[in-house]
N, C-alpha and C positions, 0 to 999 in steps of 0.2 A: 745261461749263458757260458759256453766254454772260455776255459782260459786261453788268454792270447799267446800265439807261438811266439818262442823266444827271438826268432829270425825278426830282423829289423830292415829286410830288404823287400817286404811286400807292399803292394799299393795299399793306402788306406781303405778299409771297408765302407760300405753305405752306412750311414747312421740309421738305427733301427729306432722305434720308438721306445723299446725295452732300455737300450743304450741311452737314449737321451734322458730319459728319467733317472737312471742311475747316475749321470754325470751331474743332473740338476741335483738331486740330493747332497753328493758330493760338495758340491759348489755351494750350497745352502749349509753344510755342516762347517767347513771351514771359515767362511766370511761372517758366521756368527760369534767368533771368536772376538770380532772387534767391537761388539754392542752389548757383550753381558754387562759390562760395566754401568751402563749408561743408567739404568734403573735403579743401579746398587750404589751409586755414588755416596748419597746421604749416608748409608751403612757403613761404608768403607771409611768415611770422614770420622764417625765416631769411632771406630775400630781402630784406627791408625792415630787418633786425636790430632788431626788436621783441620786446616780450614778449608772452605767449600771452596774458595779459588784455587787453593793448593791440589784439591783432588780433581779439579777439572784439568790440570796439568796431566793427570794420567790419561785423559783422552787425546790430549796433543801429543803424548810420546806414543801411544797405539798407533795411531794415525800417521806420525812421521815413520815408525818402523813399517807401517805398510808400505808406505812411498818408498822407502829404503829396499824393501823387497821388491816391489814393482820396478824400480830403477836398476837391481843389480842382479836379481833373480830371473824374474820373468823372460828377459830377453835370451836365457839360456835355453829357452824353448825353440828357438831357431836354429840351435847348434847340436844340440843332443835329445834323444826322444823324448817327447813330451810324457808318453807313460812312465819312464824311468823317474823324470823329474817329478812329476806329480806323487808318485809314491813318496819317494824322499823328502820331498817338503811337507806332506801330510803326517809322515812319521816324526819328523822334527817337530812340528807343531805340536804333536800329542805330548813330546817330552817337555816342551817349553811350559805349556799350560799346565801340566800336572806340578812343574816346579813353581808356577805362581800358586798353586792352591798352598804349597808348603810355605810360602815367605811369609815370615812374621816382622820384618822390618820393611817400613815405607819406602826407605832408600832401595833396598833390594827389591822390593814389589816394583817399585816405578821402573827400575831397569829391566826386570823381566817383562813388566807391560811392553815396553820397546821392542823386544824380541818376539814377543807374541804377535805383535803387528806383522813384524819383518818375515815371521813364519806363516802368516796367513794369507798368503799371497796364492797359494795352491790353485784357488778358482779360476785365476786370472792365466794360470797355466792351461787349464782345461777348456777355456772359452774359445781362445783360438784353434785348439784341436777341433773343437765342433764346428767352429765356421769353415776350417779345410774340409771337413766331412761332408757338410751342408751340399745339396744342390743349389747351384746361385739363385735360381728363381725361388727358392724356398728360404734363402740364407736368413732373412729378416724373421721369419717365423721360428726356425730352429734358434736364434739367438733370443728371441723373446721367451720359448719355453726355457732353455739354460737361465735365463735371467729369471725366472720364474722362481727357480729354486735359490737363486742367489737373494731374492727379495723376499722369499719366505725365511731363510735363514737371517736374514737383516733384520726383519719385522719380529719373528717369533721369538728370537733369542731373547728379548727383552723380556718377553712374557713367561718363557721358561725360566731365566735366570731369578726373576721375580717370584715366580711360585716356589721355586727350589730353594731360594734364599730364605724366604717366608717359613719354609717347613724344616729345613735343615742348616741354615747359613749360608752364608754367601761363599764361603770356600768349597762347599760340595757341588758348586756350578760348576767350577774349573776341574774338578775331578772327573765329573760326568763327561764334559767336554773333552777332556784328554782321552777318557776311553771310546767314545764316539769317533774321533780323530784316528787312532789306531784301527778301529774297525774298518773305516773308509779306506783307509792304506791298503789293507789287506783285500778290501773289494774292488779296489782301482787296480790294483795288480793283476786282479783275475780278469776283469771286464774289458780294459781300454786296449784298443788295438795297436800292434806295432807300425811303425811309421818307416818309409823308405831312409837309407842313409844319407845323411846331407854332408855336403862338402864342408871340410874343417875351415873355421875361421877362427882367429885369435879371440881371446875375450875382450881383449882391450879394442880389437876392431869391432867388435859385435856391440861394446857399448857407444863407442862413437859413430856406430851406424844408427843407433837408435835415438841419439841426438840429431844426426843427418836426416831424420825423416821429418823433423820440423820444418828444416829448410826447403825439402823437397816437395813438400804438399802442404798448400796454403789451406786446405779444407781441414787438414790435422790440425793446425794452429787454431783455426775457428772453432772447431768442436772440443778442442782441449780448454779454451777459454769459457765455453759453456759448462765443460764439467768442472771447472774449477769454481764457477760461480754457484752451480746447482748442489755441489757437495758443501760449499761453505755456507750456503742457506740451509740445507738439511742439517748440518752441524749445529748452527745458531738455535733452532728448536731442541733437540735431544740433548745437546749439551747440558742444559738447564732446567729440562722439563721435569726431572725428579725432584730438584730443589723445588720447584714451582708446586708442583703436587703434594710434596710432604709437609708443607707450610699451609698458613691460613689462608683462605677458608677451608682448606680440603682435609689436611692430616692423613693422607693416604699412607698405607704401609706398603711393604715390598711388592706384595700379590696384587695390589689393585694398579700400582704404579706399573707392573710388568704387563699387566692385561691391557695397556694402551698400545702396545705393539701389535697385538692384533687387529685393533684398530687402523694401524699402519699398512696392514697386509691388504689393503683394498689397492695399494698401487700395483699388485700382481696384474690385476686386470687392464691397467695403463700399460703396462709393459707389453701385452699379447696385442692389444689394438696399435700401439706405437710399432711394434714389429710388421704389423699387417699394412699399416701405411708407407713404411719405409719400403717393402718390396714393391709397392705401387708408385714409388718415386714421389710421395708427398711429406717429405721431411720438413719443407719448410713451413708448410701449414702446422704440422705437429710441434715444431718449435715455437712457434707463436701460442698456439694454444696452451702449451705446457708452461710458458712464461707467464702467461696472463693468470693460471691457475695457481703459480707459486706466488705472485704478487697478491692476490685475493685470498690465498690462504693465511698470510700473515695481518692481513686487515680483520678475516675474522677470529683468528687468534688474540689479537689485542682487543677488539670489541667483545668479545666472549671470555675474557681470562678468568673470571670467575664462576662461569657456567660450565659443567663437565660436558654438557652434552656439544657446546658450540665450540667446545676445546678440541673434542672429539672429530666434528665436521672439518674444522682446520686443519687437522693432522692428516686425514683423508685427503683432502684438498692438496696440502703441501706433498705429501706422499707420491700421488696421482702423477702430479706435474714433473716431479723430481725424476721418478722412474720412468715415466713416458718419455721425457728427453734424454734420459741415459741410453734408453735402448734404441733411440732414433741416432744420437750420437755414434754407438758401437755399430749399429748397421753401416753407416756411412764409412767410418774408417776402416772397417775390414774389407772394404771393396778396393781400397787404395793401393794396396801392394800385398796381393797374396800368397807371395811368397816370404813375406816378412811380418806375418800377422801377430807373432808374439813381440817382437818391436815396436809395432805401430802401438798393439794394446799397452805395451809398457809405458810409453811417451805420453800415452794419453790419461792413462790411470795414476801415472805420478801427477800430472796437473791437477787431476781430480782429488787427490788425498793431500796434496798439499792445500788445496783450497778448503778442504776438511779440517784439516789441522789449524789453518787460519781462522776458519769460523767457529771453531772450539775456543781457542784462546780469545778471540774477541768477544766471544759470546760470555766467557766467563766473566770479563772485566765489564762488559755492559751490565750484566746481571748485578755483579757487586756493586756498581755505583747506579745503575738506575733501574733496576728489578726487571720484573717481566715485559713491562712496556718497553724498556731498551731495547731488549733483544729483539722484540717484535718489527722496532723500527729497524734495525740493523737488518734481520731478514728479509722485511719489504723492500728496503732500500736495494738489496742484493738482486730480490727478484725483479726488480724495476730495471736494474743494469740490462739482465737478461733478455725483458721484453723489448726493450730499445734497440737494443743490437738486432733481435730477430726481426723488428719491423724496418729497420734501416738496411741490414745487409740483406741482398737478393742473392738467391743461390739458383745455380743451374739445375735443370732437371735430371742431368747424369752428374754424379759427384767423383766419377772414377776418373 
C-alpha cells in the first residue's frame, strides 16, 4: 500500500481489507503492553524482593496510566490528524517500554509502569478512525475486526511474555515489545490515511467537551457503567491468576502460565459475533447473554479451582462474555456523535480502565485475605451486577 499523502485536506479513503488488518495488528501490538506483566508477577516479585500485594500495585499503576492516556491523549484525535497522533504515541510507547526493560529499582520500575500505561493508548486513537472510515451499515463488523487485533494482543501478550521470560528473562519481553512498537510507528506512518483539516478547538475546551459527553448522552453513561464493570471483573481474574497457577497444586512456571493467554483468545469469536448482532440492533440480547456468561464463568472458576481443564473453560467463558459486551458497547457509543468519536471513546474507555484498576486493587486484597475463592466471589458478584442491570434496563431498538 502506498504512503499516505502529506496533505491533510483529503477525504478519508474507504477502508480496505488490508488496511483493516494492518490497523488491527497495530492495535494488538500496543495494547499488549498492558498485559505483559500479568503472568510475570511472581517472577517480578522475586526479582525486586517485594510482596505479592505490592506487586499487584504495578497492575493498578499501568491501568491508571492507561486511563490517564485515555482522558488526556485520546481526545486529541478530534483536534489533530489521527495519523500524526498515532505515530507519535507509538514512538513514545517504544521509548518508555525500553526504559522499563532497563529499570533495576522497584520504585523506578513502578513509575515507568504508569507511563507505559499512559503511552499505550494508541489503539484507542486508531479505533475511532476506523469507525469514521467504515460504512455505517458495516460499522459493527469493522469494529469487530479491529477489536480482533486488540483481543489477540490482549490475550497472546500473556503467552508471549511467559514464553520469552522462560527462555531469556522477563526484561527481554520489554526489549522485544519496544522494538515491535517502533516498527508499528513506521508502518502506521506509511499506511494510515490523511484526514480533512478540523476546526481549531482549545485543548481545555476539548477536555471539557469530553466530560460533557456524559451529560449529553444517557446511553454513553449506561454503556460506560457496563464498561467499568466488565473490566473490573476481567481484572479480578487476571490480576491473581499467575499467583494461583504458580502455587500448589499446580506449581507452573512462566511458560505454562503464559499459555493460558491462548485459552483466553477464544474471546475473539465473541467479538465478531457481537459485532454482527450490533449491526442488526440486537445489542440488548447480547448484553444479557454476555452478563450471564460472566456470572457463570466465576462459578466454574470457583468450583474447578484445582482442575486445570475446568479453569481453562472458566477463562474462555469470562473472556467471551467480557469481549462480547465490550464490542457491543463500542458499536453503540460510536453511533452517538460521529463528529466526536475520539472524545466519546475517551469518555467510555476512561471509565472502563478505572474499573480495571479498581478490579486489580480489590483482587489483590481479596487474594491476600481470602485466596482464589475470595477473588471468584468478587468477580461473580461484579458479573451479577451486570446481569441485573441488563435485565432491568430496557433499551430502544435505535440507540442513536
